[in-house]
C-alpha positions as CSV (number, residue, x, y, z in Angstrom):
1,K,0.1,0.1,0.0
2,F,2.8,2.2,0.6
3,A,4.1,2.5,-2.8
4,T,0.7,2.6,-4.6
5,R,-0.3,5.5,-2.2
6,E,2.8,7.7,-2.1
7,V,4.6,7.0,-5.6
8,P,1.9,8.7,-7.6
9,T,1.7,11.8,-5.2
10,V,5.5,12.5,-5.4
11,L,5.4,12.1,-9.1
12,E,2.7,14.5,-9.3
13,E,4.5,16.8,-7.2
14,A,7.8,16.5,-9.5
15,L,5.4,17.1,-12.6
16,D,4.3,20.3,-10.8
17,S,7.5,21.6,-10.2
18,A,8.6,20.9,-13.6
19,G,5.7,22.7,-14.8
20,M,4.2,19.5,-16.5
21,T,1.2,17.2,-15.8
22,A,1.0,13.5,-16.5
23,D,0.0,14.1,-20.2
24,D,3.5,15.7,-20.9
25,I,4.9,12.0,-19.8
26,D,6.4,9.8,-22.7
27,W,7.6,7.1,-20.5
28,L,6.8,6.1,-16.8
29,L,10.0,4.4,-15.1
30,L,9.4,2.8,-11.7
31,H,11.6,0.8,-9.4
32,Q,10.9,-2.9,-10.6
33,A,9.5,-4.3,-7.5
34,N,6.4,-5.9,-9.2
35,I,3.8,-5.3,-11.9
36,R,1.0,-4.6,-9.9
37,I,2.5,-1.5,-8.3
38,M,3.5,-0.3,-11.8
39,D,0.1,-0.8,-13.1
40,V,-1.8,0.9,-9.9
41,V,0.9,4.1,-10.2
42,A,0.0,4.3,-13.8
43,D,-3.8,4.1,-13.3
44,R,-3.4,6.8,-10.7
45,L,-1.8,9.1,-12.9
46,G,-3.9,8.5,-15.9
47,V,-1.0,7.1,-17.8
48,P,-1.7,4.4,-20.2
49,K,0.0,1.0,-19.5
50,E,1.8,1.2,-22.8
51,K,4.1,4.0,-21.3
52,I,5.4,1.7,-18.7
53,I,9.2,0.7,-19.1
54,T,9.6,-2.5,-17.6
55,N,12.0,-5.5,-17.8
56,L,10.6,-7.0,-14.7
57,A,9.8,-10.4,-16.7
58,S,13.2,-10.7,-17.8
59,Y,15.2,-10.0,-14.7
60,G,12.8,-9.7,-11.6
61,N,13.5,-7.3,-8.9
62,T,17.1,-5.9,-9.0
63,S,16.8,-3.9,-6.3
64,A,18.7,-0.4,-6.6
65,G,20.0,-1.5,-10.1
66,S,16.1,-1.6,-11.5
67,I,15.7,1.9,-12.7
68,P,19.2,2.3,-14.5
69,I,19.0,-1.1,-15.8
70,A,15.6,-0.6,-17.4
71,L,16.4,2.7,-18.5
72,D,19.4,1.6,-20.4
73,E,17.5,-1.4,-22.1
74,A,15.0,1.3,-23.5
75,V,17.6,3.5,-24.9
76,R,19.8,0.8,-26.3
77,S,16.6,-0.6,-27.9
78,G,15.2,2.6,-29.3
79,K,12.2,3.0,-27.1
80,V,13.5,5.8,-25.6
81,K,14.4,9.1,-27.9
82,K,16.0,12.3,-27.6
83,G,13.4,14.8,-26.1
84,D,11.3,12.1,-24.3
85,V,10.0,13.0,-21.0
86,I,10.6,10.3,-18.5
87,A,8.8,10.4,-15.0
88,C,10.9,8.2,-12.6
89,A,10.1,6.9,-9.1
90,G,12.1,4.7,-6.7
91,F,10.8,3.4,-3.5
92,G,12.0,1.0,-1.1
93,A,12.7,-0.5,2.5
94,G,12.5,2.2,5.1
95,L,9.3,3.9,3.5
96,S,11.6,5.7,1.5
97,W,11.0,6.9,-2.2
98,G,12.4,9.6,-4.3
99,S,11.4,11.0,-7.9
100,A,12.7,12.8,-10.8
101,I,11.3,14.1,-14.3
102,L,13.8,13.6,-17.0
103,K,14.2,14.7,-20.6
104,W,16.3,12.5,-22.2
105,G,19.1,13.6,-24.6
């Protein structure tokens, strides 16, 4: 419940700080804990599930490496392109979380 409750809020705050809304997101890149969390966060933000970057089925939860590994694969495959807006959020043990809005390239 923690991640599904807090992550959409911190992403909305990050988008607001960047002068953006969820409509501006090209890709949603979350810690690869489980697909349910990613789906719920996307739903709460109103982001289509096709915009979720995930490699969970290939590697499972790779802990702190999950976001950079998934981003690297998305860039190398050509999915993420120059100018794309990526909403990122990580969360973990100790009820910690963080977010960033990136413009690639």
